[in-house]
N, C-alpha and C positions, 0 to 999 in steps of 0.2 A: 452699846450692847452688840450691835451688828459687827462692828470692827473686832470686838473681843472674840466673837464666835468664828469669824472668818480666819483670824490669826490662829485660833485653836485648831480648826480643821486643817489648815496648812501644816501645822506642826505635827499633828497626828499622822497625816499622810506621809510626811517626810520620814517618819519612823516606821513606815511599813503598814500602818493601820488603814484598812479600807473603810471609808466613811460614806454613808448615805445621808444627805441633808434633805429633810422634808420641810420645805418652805413654801410660802404663798405663791412664789413665782412659777410654780408648777401646777397651779390651780386656777380655776375661774375666780376672780377676785372682784371686790367692790371697795370703794373708798371708805375708810373708817370715818364715821360721822364726826364732824367738827375737826377732823385731821386728815384731809383728803390725800396728802402725800403718802400716807401709810395705807396700804391696801391689805385687806384681810380675805382669807379664803371663804367662799360661800358653799364649797362642796368638800368639806374636810374629810368625809368618809372615803374619798378616793385615795387618801394616803395609805389606807390599810393594805390593799393589795401590793403596793410598792414595798411596804415594810415586810410583809410576809415573803415576797419574792427575794428580798435581800437576805433573809434569815440571819438577823444580827445576833452577835454574841452578847452585846450590851446595848441598852437603849437609854438615851438621855433626852428629856423633854425640857426645853429651855424657857418657853414663854407661855403665858396664859391667854393666848389668842384662841380663835376657833379651832385651829389645827391642834394646839396644845391640849385644850380641854377634851376634844374628841378622841385624841390619841390616848390620853390618860384614862378615859372611860373604857376604851377598848382594852387597854393593858390590864385594868382592874377586872374587867369581865373575863379575860383569859387567864387571870392569875399569874401574869408575868411580872417579873421584878424590873424596876427601872429607877433612875435617879432624876432629880430636877434641880433647877437653880433659880434663885430669886434675883431677878434683874430689875423689875419694874414695880413701882407701888400701884399695882392694878386697882386696889380698892380706892385709894385716894384719887387716882386719875379718873376712875369711873364716877366717883361722887362729885368731882369738880366739873364734869361735863354733862351729867344727867342727874335727875332727881332720885338718886339711889342712896339710901342710908349707908354710911361708911361700914357699919357692922355687916350689912348684907354682902358687901364686897369682900369682907374678910372671911365670911362663911364660905364663899366660893374659893378664896385663896387657900383656906384650910383643907377644903376637899381636894383641890388640885395637888397639893403637896403631901396630903395626909398618908398616902400609901407608898410614897417614895422611900426607898431604902436610905438614901442620903439626899439632903437638900443643900446645895452649895451656896454660900452667902459671901458677898464680896468684902464685908468689913466686920470687925469684931463688935462694934457698937450696934450695928444692924442685927447681927446674930442674937445679941442679948435682947433686943427689942422684939424679935420674932419669937423668942422663947416665951416672953411675957404674954404674947398674943396667942400662944399655943399653935403656931404655924410650923408644920413639919415634924417628923418623928426623930430624925437624927440630923442636926444642923452641923455643917462643916464649914470652917473658915476657908474660903478660896481666895487667897491674896492675888490681886491683879498686878500685872507688870507693865512696863513701858519700854519701848525701843529707844534707849537713850542715845543711840547712834543717829536716828532720824531726828529726834527732838533734842537739839543741841544748841548751846549758845553761839556756836559758829555760824548758825543760820541767820544771825542778825544782819539786817540790811538797812541802809540809810534811806532807800527810796520807798520802803513800804508805807511809812507814815510821813513822808516828806511834806512839809508845809503845815502840818497839824500841830497845834500847841501841845506842849508837853506839860505833865506826864500823860502817857497813853494808858487808859484804863480799858482792858480787853475782856470781852466775854466771848466764849466759843461754845456753841451748842444749839439745841432746838430752841426756836422762838415760839413758845407755847405757854398757855395760861399757868400750868403747874410750875413753871420755872421762876415765878415771882420776879420777873424782869423789871417791873415798874420800880421795885425797891432799889435797883441799880440805876435805872435811867433817870430817876428823880434826884439822885444824890447831888448836893451842891458842892462839887469838887472842881478845882482848877484843872485845866488841860482838856483832853478829848476822850470821849467814850466811843469805843469801836465795837460793833457787833458783827461777829462772824457766824454765819448759820442762817437758817430759814425755818419757816414753819407757819402755822395758821394764824398766829398773832402778829406777824410782821407788818402787814399792811396797816393795821390799826396803830401799832406802836410807832411805826415810821412816820405816820401822819401826826401823831401826838408829840413826837420828840424829833423835830427836824434838825436839831443841832447835833444829833448823834450821827456818826459815820457808819453806814450800813454796807457791809462787804459781801453779804450772801455766803454761799458755800465756798470754801477753799479746801484744796487738797494737796497732798504731797509736799514738795519743797515750799510751795507758796504758803501752805498752812503752817509749816514749821517756821517760816520767816515771820509770819504774823505773831506767833508766840514769842520768838526770841527777840523781836524788835520792839515789843511793848515794855511798859514799866511796871505794871501790876495786873494780875489776873483777878477778876472779880466773879465770885460764885454765889449768887443770891438765893439759889433754890433751897427750900427747906424740906423737900420731899424726895431727895435723891437716895438711891441705894448705895451709890459709891461716887461716881464722877471721874471717869477715866481722863477727862480733860485736865483735871488737877494734876495728875501724874505727868501729862504732856507739858503743862505749863512749868512745873518744877524742873523737869528734865531740861527744859529750855533756859533755865536760870531765871525764871520769872516767879517772884513771890506771890502768894495767894491771899486774898481777903475773902472771908466767907462768914456766913451765919452758921450757928451750930446745926449740924445735920450728920447722920451716919455717913461715913466716907471722909468728909473734911476733918471731923474730930479725930479720926485715926491717922490722917496724913499730915496735918498742919501742926507744927510745933511753934508755939507763940514766941515771937521775936527771933526765930531762927529762919523759917522759910515762909512766914506769913503771920496772919492774925485771925482769930475767930471772936466774933462779938455779936450779940443780938442786935446791936446798933451797927449796921453795915458801914456807915460813914466812919465810925471809930476804927473798925477793922481795916478799912482802906488806908487811913492815915498812918496806922501802925505798920501795916504790911509794906507800905512804900519804903520804909526805912530799912527793910531787911536786905541782907547780903544776897546778891545773885549767885555767888559761888556756893554759899551754904545752902541755898535753896536747891541747887542741883545736887549737891552732895547728899542731901537728906533722903533721896529716893534711888540712888544708884544700886542699892541692894535689891530693889524690886525688879527682878528680871522677868521677861516673858517666859523663859524656860521653867523657872521655879513654879509659876502659876499653872502652866500647862501640865506639869507633872503631878500637882495636887489633884487636878481634874482627873487625870488618867488613873491615879492610884485609888480613887473612890468610885470608879465605875463598878457595877455589879453584873454578874452573869444573869441574863434574862431567864434562860433555861436552855436545855439541850436544843441545838439547832433543828433536831428532828421534829420538835413540836411544831415548828413553822412549816415543815414540809409534809406533815402527817395527814392534812386534810385533803380529801378528794376534791376535784374541780366543782362538783355539785355543792360540797360543803362551803367552799369559798364563795360561791354565788349566793348561798343562803346567808352567809355571814355578812356579805356586802348589803344584801337586802335588809338584814336586821339593822345594820349600821345606818342605812338611809332612813330608817324609821325613827332615829333618835331625834 
């Protein structure tokens, strides 16, 4: 998600759009319980003066963290229009980490997206699921793209997996409970399983699966080489909203094995660029036979530019910029005090 938003901001700025990003790095933060590498803002009300000073024409709220929930509350209170996007299964992740009923999480998700003019969703299958759960007023399919110049079969290198038995089964992503990684790590397959990424579950899983090769975080050309040099990409998560790493794998000429989940079911064509099966082992064995050339060809139409333009086309005008400048300093102070009382 972060990489998607970073690329989007760069694109908008390249077209002359001035962008203010309100993120936790400008706030006092605390580690997210059970996921310390993610930090959340503990003073989200301090975002409001920054937004007002910026006087935006359009406002998009991307995630359901403290900043997102507080900003949505303020926008609703002020009667301002905004858009949202659905990146994370907030309800499922909350339920997996705390004794919170799944439906309670979805009540919060419905509130978060309920007043948005548009809610952008990364896959058609997820969009239909959210409709059934009554999440969002107007759901818009926001197709994700991939930089097929960065993720390319030419990045293949012989030294990346030198000395490791083939085939190489690769996973790239967060190492966390919601990713169902045990389903992959327990597979009785020949060759070598390689994990690229990190997260709160790594220490436990690395201890339990010592035969797996753990590479930690990889970036840039090194990450591209890890994709292109493997033999099959394995995606075990059943809770994904999309899975950008699937696009990166396919662009690298790497067929994908996955369980059924929104995202994979929209991207993987059985026998062409991979396989989907409730039995992950069967999916892996079928995907391994797929053509690397056809895997890459299957996603070349998914450009970053096309996805960025869908986002831009569905922004809505918040209101006249005069609304943001109309309050006197005393009003701003009163509003901040009101916000601090939330």
